[in-house]
C-alpha positions, 0 to 999 in steps of 0.5 A: 802334374801328381797323382792320387790312387782313388780305387781299384777295378772291381769289375770289368764289362767288356761288351760295353767297356765299362769299369766298375769301382769303389772310389776312395776319393771324389770324382767328376766328369772331365777328370782324368783318371790314369789305369795301371795294371799288368802291361796296362797303363793309360790315361783317359778323361772321364766322359761317362759315369753312372751309379746304379745305372743311372748318368751322374756328372760327379761321385763322392768317396765311398760310391761305387761308380761304373766308368766307360774306358777306351781300353781293357781293364782287369779286375784289380787294376789301380785307378789314379786321378790325375791332379 
């Protein structure tokens, strides 16, 4: 199973555990992402994604999305899509 970098964390909202990022490739609910940076390296299946605070099931390259995650992330961490 390979991985493809799809963007970097542009913001992290700790109180709701959501990262914001601009996609460099399409992404949809059910996809598995991997977040790497610092000492953080974890995988997670996407269960919740929003654009402009509205729930979406998919997003295309260039969209800025919010993704709920289970662990802490920081600005600049790389996000990969598992293939």
